C-alpha positions as protocol buffer text, in pm:
chain_id: "A"
residue {
  index: 1
  type: MET
  ca { x: 9464 y: 13939 z: 9414 }
}
residue {
  index: 2
  type: PHE
  ca { x: 9141 y: 13739 z: 9434 }
}
residue {
  index: 3
  type: SER
  ca { x: 9074 y: 13470 z: 9176 }
}
residue {
  index: 4
  type: ARG
  ca { x: 8762 y: 13496 z: 8956 }
}
residue {
  index: 5
  type: SER
  ca { x: 8623 y: 13173 z: 9101 }
}
residue {
  index: 6
  type: LEU
  ca { x: 8656 y: 13304 z: 9459 }
}
residue {
  index: 7
  type: ILE
  ca { x: 8486 y: 13630 z: 9360 }
}
residue {
  index: 8
  type: ALA
  ca { x: 8210 y: 13434 z: 9183 }
}
residue {
  index: 9
  type: CYS
  ca { x: 8161 y: 13213 z: 9488 }
}
residue {
  index: 10
  type: LEU
  ca { x: 8139 y: 13516 z: 9715 }
}
residue {
  index: 11
  type: GLY
  ca { x: 7891 y: 13675 z: 9473 }
}
residue {
  index: 12
  type: VAL
  ca { x: 7662 y: 13369 z: 9483 }
}
residue {
  index: 13
  type: SER
  ca { x: 7680 y: 13363 z: 9862 }
}
residue {
  index: 14
  type: LEU
  ca { x: 7594 y: 13733 z: 9880 }
}
residue {
  index: 15
  type: CYS
  ca { x: 7299 y: 13681 z: 9643 }
}
residue {
  index: 16
  type: TRP
  ca { x: 7164 y: 13403 z: 9862 }
}
residue {
  index: 17
  type: MET
  ca { x: 7202 y: 13611 z: 10177 }
}
residue {
  index: 18
  type: VAL
  ca { x: 7012 y: 13901 z: 10020 }
}
residue {
  index: 19
  type: VAL
  ca { x: 6737 y: 13677 z: 9876 }
}
residue {
  index: 20
  type: ALA
  ca { x: 6702 y: 13493 z: 10206 }
}
residue {
  index: 21
  type: GLY
  ca { x: 6687 y: 13820 z: 10398 }
}
residue {
  index: 22
  type: CYS
  ca { x: 7015 y: 13761 z: 10581 }
}
residue {
  index: 23
  type: ASP
  ca { x: 7152 y: 14104 z: 10494 }
}
residue {
  index: 24
  type: ASN
  ca { x: 7156 y: 14293 z: 10824 }
}
residue {
  index: 25
  type: SER
  ca { x: 7208 y: 14634 z: 10668 }
}
residue {
  index: 26
  type: ASP
  ca { x: 6940 y: 14895 z: 10637 }
}
residue {
  index: 27
  type: THR
  ca { x: 6906 y: 15175 z: 10385 }
}
residue {
  index: 28
  type: ALA
  ca { x: 7012 y: 15445 z: 10631 }
}
residue {
  index: 29
  type: ALA
  ca { x: 7327 y: 15260 z: 10739 }
}
residue {
  index: 30
  type: ASN
  ca { x: 7419 y: 15133 z: 10393 }
}
residue {
  index: 31
  type: PRO
  ca { x: 7547 y: 15415 z: 10169 }
}
residue {
  index: 32
  type: VAL
  ca { x: 7520 y: 15194 z: 9858 }
}
residue {
  index: 33
  type: SER
  ca { x: 7150 y: 15128 z: 9923 }
}
residue {
  index: 34
  type: ALA
  ca { x: 7095 y: 15493 z: 10008 }
}
residue {
  index: 35
  type: ASN
  ca { x: 7249 y: 15597 z: 9674 }
}
residue {
  index: 36
  type: VAL
  ca { x: 7024 y: 15356 z: 9484 }
}
residue {
  index: 37
  type: VAL
  ca { x: 6715 y: 15489 z: 9662 }
}
residue {
  index: 38
  type: LYS
  ca { x: 6820 y: 15850 z: 9589 }
}
residue {
  index: 39
  type: LYS
  ca { x: 6852 y: 15754 z: 9224 }
}
residue {
  index: 40
  type: VAL
  ca { x: 6502 y: 15602 z: 9238 }
}
residue {
  index: 41
  type: GLU
  ca { x: 6357 y: 15930 z: 9354 }
}
residue {
  index: 42
  type: SER
  ca { x: 6530 y: 16133 z: 9082 }
}
residue {
  index: 43
  type: GLU
  ca { x: 6466 y: 15913 z: 8777 }
}
residue {
  index: 44
  type: SER
  ca { x: 6224 y: 16023 z: 8510 }
}
residue {
  index: 45
  type: VAL
  ca { x: 6034 y: 15792 z: 8280 }
}
residue {
  index: 46
  type: MET
  ca { x: 6126 y: 15849 z: 7914 }
}
residue {
  index: 47
  type: SER
  ca { x: 6059 y: 15521 z: 7741 }
}
residue {
  index: 48
  type: GLU
  ca { x: 6240 y: 15382 z: 7439 }
}
residue {
  index: 49
  type: GLN
  ca { x: 5986 y: 15127 z: 7320 }
}
residue {
  index: 50
  type: PRO
  ca { x: 5915 y: 14949 z: 6994 }
}
residue {
  index: 51
  type: ALA
  ca { x: 5735 y: 15168 z: 6741 }
}
residue {
  index: 52
  type: LYS
  ca { x: 5420 y: 14960 z: 6777 }
}
residue {
  index: 53
  type: THR
  ca { x: 5192 y: 14987 z: 7078 }
}
residue {
  index: 54
  type: VAL
  ca { x: 4853 y: 14823 z: 7117 }
}
residue {
  index: 55
  type: THR
  ca { x: 4585 y: 14869 z: 7379 }
}
residue {
  index: 56
  type: GLY
  ca { x: 4432 y: 14561 z: 7532 }
}
residue {
  index: 57
  type: LYS
  ca { x: 4481 y: 14287 z: 7788 }
}
residue {
  index: 58
  type: TYR
  ca { x: 4829 y: 14190 z: 7895 }
}
residue {
  index: 59
  type: ASN
  ca { x: 4974 y: 13853 z: 7795 }
}
residue {
  index: 60
  type: GLU
  ca { x: 4838 y: 13561 z: 7996 }
}
residue {
  index: 61
  type: LEU
  ca { x: 5071 y: 13435 z: 8268 }
}
residue {
  index: 62
  type: ASP
  ca { x: 5093 y: 13083 z: 8406 }
}
residue {
  index: 63
  type: GLU
  ca { x: 5100 y: 13016 z: 8782 }
}
residue {
  index: 64
  type: GLN
  ca { x: 5478 y: 13052 z: 8823 }
}
residue {
  index: 65
  type: GLU
  ca { x: 5496 y: 13364 z: 8603 }
}
residue {
  index: 66
  type: SER
  ca { x: 5211 y: 13521 z: 8804 }
}
residue {
  index: 67
  type: TYR
  ca { x: 5386 y: 13440 z: 9131 }
}
residue {
  index: 68
  type: VAL
  ca { x: 5703 y: 13621 z: 9025 }
}
residue {
  index: 69
  type: ILE
  ca { x: 5561 y: 13908 z: 8816 }
}
residue {
  index: 70
  type: LEU
  ca { x: 5240 y: 13993 z: 9004 }
}
residue {
  index: 71
  type: GLU
  ca { x: 5317 y: 13875 z: 9358 }
}
residue {
  index: 72
  type: LYS
  ca { x: 5681 y: 13991 z: 9355 }
}
residue {
  index: 73
  type: GLY
  ca { x: 5820 y: 13642 z: 9402 }
}
residue {
  index: 74
  type: THR
  ca { x: 6163 y: 13509 z: 9310 }
}
residue {
  index: 75
  type: GLU
  ca { x: 6233 y: 13212 z: 9088 }
}
residue {
  index: 76
  type: ARG
  ca { x: 6492 y: 12959 z: 9197 }
}
residue {
  index: 77
  type: PRO
  ca { x: 6847 y: 13051 z: 9098 }
}
residue {
  index: 78
  type: GLY
  ca { x: 7030 y: 12845 z: 8842 }
}
residue {
  index: 79
  type: ASP
  ca { x: 7170 y: 12824 z: 8496 }
}
residue {
  index: 80
  type: GLY
  ca { x: 6829 y: 12778 z: 8333 }
}
residue {
  index: 81
  type: GLY
  ca { x: 6629 y: 13045 z: 8162 }
}
residue {
  index: 82
  type: TYR
  ca { x: 6842 y: 13333 z: 8040 }
}
residue {
  index: 83
  type: THR
  ca { x: 7116 y: 13324 z: 8304 }
}
residue {
  index: 84
  type: LEU
  ca { x: 7391 y: 13210 z: 8064 }
}
residue {
  index: 85
  type: THR
  ca { x: 7240 y: 13336 z: 7735 }
}
residue {
  index: 86
  type: LYS
  ca { x: 7495 y: 13528 z: 7527 }
}
residue {
  index: 87
  type: ASP
  ca { x: 7293 y: 13575 z: 7205 }
}
residue {
  index: 88
  type: ALA
  ca { x: 7244 y: 13926 z: 7065 }
}
residue {
  index: 89
  type: GLY
  ca { x: 6895 y: 14064 z: 7107 }
}
residue {
  index: 90
  type: THR
  ca { x: 6645 y: 14237 z: 7333 }
}
residue {
  index: 91
  type: TYR
  ca { x: 6485 y: 14119 z: 7656 }
}
residue {
  index: 92
  type: ILE
  ca { x: 6120 y: 14222 z: 7681 }
}
residue {
  index: 93
  type: CYS
  ca { x: 5865 y: 14211 z: 7961 }
}
residue {
  index: 94
  type: ARG
  ca { x: 5678 y: 13880 z: 7961 }
}
residue {
  index: 95
  type: GLN
  ca { x: 5355 y: 14051 z: 8068 }
}
residue {
  index: 96
  type: CYS
  ca { x: 5340 y: 14354 z: 7834 }
}
residue {
  index: 97
  type: ASN
  ca { x: 5617 y: 14312 z: 7571 }
}
residue {
  index: 98
  type: ALA
  ca { x: 5793 y: 14639 z: 7671 }
}
residue {
  index: 99
  type: ALA
  ca { x: 6162 y: 14637 z: 7570 }
}
residue {
  index: 100
  type: LEU
  ca { x: 6363 y: 14626 z: 7895 }
}
residue {
  index: 101
  type: TYR
  ca { x: 6726 y: 14529 z: 7833 }
}
residue {
  index: 102
  type: SER
  ca { x: 6969 y: 14498 z: 7545 }
}
residue {
  index: 103
  type: SER
  ca { x: 7199 y: 14196 z: 7535 }
}
residue {
  index: 104
  type: LYS
  ca { x: 7495 y: 14434 z: 7504 }
}
residue {
  index: 105
  type: HIS
  ca { x: 7444 y: 14520 z: 7874 }
}
residue {
  index: 106
  type: LYS
  ca { x: 7416 y: 14158 z: 7990 }
}
residue {
  index: 107
  type: PHE
  ca { x: 7699 y: 13994 z: 8181 }
}
residue {
  index: 108
  type: ILE
  ca { x: 7757 y: 13668 z: 8364 }
}
residue {
  index: 109
  type: SER
  ca { x: 7762 y: 13746 z: 8737 }
}
residue {
  index: 110
  type: HIS
  ca { x: 7745 y: 13387 z: 8867 }
}
residue {
  index: 111
  type: CYS
  ca { x: 7464 y: 13485 z: 9107 }
}
residue {
  index: 112
  type: GLY
  ca { x: 7205 y: 13248 z: 8958 }
}
residue {
  index: 113
  type: TRP
  ca { x: 6994 y: 13502 z: 8768 }
}
residue {
  index: 114
  type: PRO
  ca { x: 7045 y: 13706 z: 8449 }
}
residue {
  index: 115
  type: SER
  ca { x: 7243 y: 14024 z: 8518 }
}
residue {
  index: 116
  type: PHE
  ca { x: 7255 y: 14354 z: 8330 }
}
residue {
  index: 117
  type: ASP
  ca { x: 7452 y: 14669 z: 8404 }
}
residue {
  index: 118
  type: ASP
  ca { x: 7207 y: 14901 z: 8227 }
}
residue {
  index: 119
  type: GLU
  ca { x: 6846 y: 14910 z: 8112 }
}
residue {
  index: 120
  type: ILE
  ca { x: 6679 y: 15059 z: 7807 }
}
residue {
  index: 121
  type: GLU
  ca { x: 6624 y: 15421 z: 7905 }
}
residue {
  index: 122
  type: GLY
  ca { x: 6294 y: 15470 z: 8090 }
}
residue {
  index: 123
  type: ALA
  ca { x: 6194 y: 15102 z: 8069 }
}
residue {
  index: 124
  type: VAL
  ca { x: 6263 y: 15007 z: 8431 }
}
residue {
  index: 125
  type: GLU
  ca { x: 6148 y: 15180 z: 8748 }
}
residue {
  index: 126
  type: ARG
  ca { x: 6311 y: 15144 z: 9088 }
}
residue {
  index: 127
  type: HIS
  ca { x: 6127 y: 15135 z: 9419 }
}
residue {
  index: 128
  type: PRO
  ca { x: 6244 y: 15069 z: 9774 }
}
residue {
  index: 129
  type: ASP
  ca { x: 6167 y: 14703 z: 9840 }
}
residue {
  index: 130
  type: ILE
  ca { x: 5919 y: 14610 z: 10109 }
}
residue {
  index: 131
  type: ASP
  ca { x: 6205 y: 14444 z: 10303 }
}
residue {
  index: 132
  type: GLY
  ca { x: 6360 y: 14789 z: 10354 }
}
residue {
  index: 133
  type: ARG
  ca { x: 6706 y: 14674 z: 10241 }
}
residue {
  index: 134
  type: ARG
  ca { x: 6692 y: 14626 z: 9866 }
}
residue {
  index: 135
  type: VAL
  ca { x: 6573 y: 14820 z: 9565 }
}
residue {
  index: 136
  type: GLU
  ca { x: 6308 y: 14648 z: 9356 }
}
residue {
  index: 137
  type: ILE
  ca { x: 6297 y: 14689 z: 8978 }
}
residue {
  index: 138
  type: VAL
  ca { x: 5969 y: 14678 z: 8785 }
}
residue {
  index: 139
  type: CYS
  ca { x: 5859 y: 14725 z: 8425 }
}
residue {
  index: 140
  type: ALA
  ca { x: 5776 y: 15095 z: 8380 }
}
residue {
  index: 141
  type: ASN
  ca { x: 5482 y: 15009 z: 8153 }
}
residue {
  index: 142
  type: CYS
  ca { x: 5295 y: 14741 z: 8351 }
}
residue {
  index: 143
  type: GLN
  ca { x: 5465 y: 14755 z: 8694 }
}
residue {
  index: 144
  type: GLY
  ca { x: 5547 y: 14381 z: 8670 }
}
residue {
  index: 145
  type: HIS
  ca { x: 5817 y: 14267 z: 8914 }
}
residue {
  index: 146
  type: LEU
  ca { x: 6153 y: 14204 z: 8748 }
}
residue {
  index: 147
  type: GLY
  ca { x: 6395 y: 14160 z: 9038 }
}
residue {
  index: 148
  type: HIS
  ca { x: 6635 y: 14386 z: 9227 }
}
residue {
  index: 149
  type: VAL
  ca { x: 6920 y: 14625 z: 9151 }
}
residue {
  index: 150
  type: PHE
  ca { x: 7250 y: 14636 z: 9340 }
}
residue {
  index: 151
  type: GLU
  ca { x: 7531 y: 14892 z: 9333 }
}
residue {
  index: 152
  type: GLY
  ca { x: 7886 y: 14879 z: 9464 }
}
residue {
  index: 153
  type: GLU
  ca { x: 7972 y: 14518 z: 9376 }
}
residue {
  index: 154
  type: ARG
  ca { x: 8236 y: 14621 z: 9119 }
}
residue {
  index: 155
  type: LEU
  ca { x: 8133 y: 14348 z: 8876 }
}
residue {
  index: 156
  type: THR
  ca { x: 8133 y: 14589 z: 8578 }
}
residue {
  index: 157
  type: ASP
  ca { x: 8271 y: 14934 z: 8500 }
}
residue {
  index: 158
  type: LYS
  ca { x: 7922 y: 15077 z: 8562 }
}
residue {
  index: 159
  type: ASN
  ca { x: 7928 y: 14920 z: 8911 }
}
residue {
  index: 160
  type: ILE
  ca { x: 7561 y: 14819 z: 8896 }
}
residue {
  index: 161
  type: ARG
  ca { x: 7378 y: 14488 z: 8863 }
}
residue {
  index: 162
  type: HIS
  ca { x: 7017 y: 14441 z: 8766 }
}
residue {
  index: 163
  type: CYS
  ca { x: 6943 y: 14092 z: 8901 }
}
residue {
  index: 164
  type: VAL
  ca { x: 6640 y: 13986 z: 8694 }
}
residue {
  index: 165
  type: ASN
  ca { x: 6416 y: 13680 z: 8712 }
}
residue {
  index: 166
  type: SER
  ca { x: 6437 y: 13495 z: 8377 }
}
residue {
  index: 167
  type: ILE
  ca { x: 6067 y: 13421 z: 8403 }
}
residue {
  index: 168
  type: SER
  ca { x: 5987 y: 13796 z: 8401 }
}
residue {
  index: 169
  type: MET
  ca { x: 6129 y: 13833 z: 8050 }
}
residue {
  index: 170
  type: LYS
  ca { x: 6120 y: 13695 z: 7696 }
}
residue {
  index: 171
  type: PHE
  ca { x: 6419 y: 13710 z: 7464 }
}
residue {
  index: 172
  type: ILE
  ca { x: 6384 y: 13840 z: 7108 }
}
residue {
  index: 173
  type: ALA
  ca { x: 6692 y: 13771 z: 6895 }
}
residue {
  index: 174
  type: ASP
  ca { x: 6841 y: 14043 z: 6675 }
}
residue {
  index: 175
  type: GLY
  ca { x: 6674 y: 14032 z: 6336 }
}
residue {
  index: 176
  type: GLU
  ca { x: 6337 y: 13925 z: 6478 }
}
residue {
  index: 177
  type: GLU
  ca { x: 6060 y: 14183 z: 6502 }
}
residue {
  index: 178
  type: LEU
  ca { x: 5978 y: 14299 z: 6853 }
}
residue {
  index: 179
  type: PRO
  ca { x: 5612 y: 14240 z: 6941 }
}
residue {
  index: 180
  type: ALA
  ca { x: 5394 y: 14546 z: 7003 }
}
residue {
  index: 181
  type: MET
  ca { x: 5403 y: 14677 z: 7359 }
}
residue {
  index: 182
  type: ILE
  ca { x: 5067 y: 14631 z: 7531 }
}
residue {
  index: 183
  type: LYS
  ca { x: 4909 y: 14926 z: 7712 }
}
residue {
  index: 184
  type: SER
  ca { x: 4648 y: 14806 z: 7957 }
}
residue {
  index: 185
  type: VAL
  ca { x: 4282 y: 14901 z: 7928 }
}
residue {
  index: 186
  type: ASP
  ca { x: 4166 y: 15007 z: 8272 }
}
């Protein structure tokens, strides 16, 4: 039987290989990736959002937030941000305030980024990543980059991990009012 620390260490190494582009698999040869892409193509968008919605400009982003959310970058891994947060609440999109994840689906994966094994229904879209190996996750409302989704790691009973950049989200604790979701004016 493998120890938890060995599994965690292997998980961090795997995360770094995928982020650095060292994964030599492709979607056709990797049945896990192929299943995720099939799921992407069959998902519908039925959003569970806060009751309030406003129309206007999205929240302003600083340089680092823009790099990750708009340019599909990746923040450095680590224990900062929301990686180790265990408080009850909702994670919302930093750009448009759309509710994305509930804390009840958050788990500590030791990969360096916040991990969730489920999203709020219809809040997150999946697209094949430009690298051809991973599946990107974006906010269904504003298309802001969140991170990537992985299946087959057996880290939870649902066997899925949304690996999300902390900088792409804001945390709203239970008991606090969720801000209105912003619909863009085009």
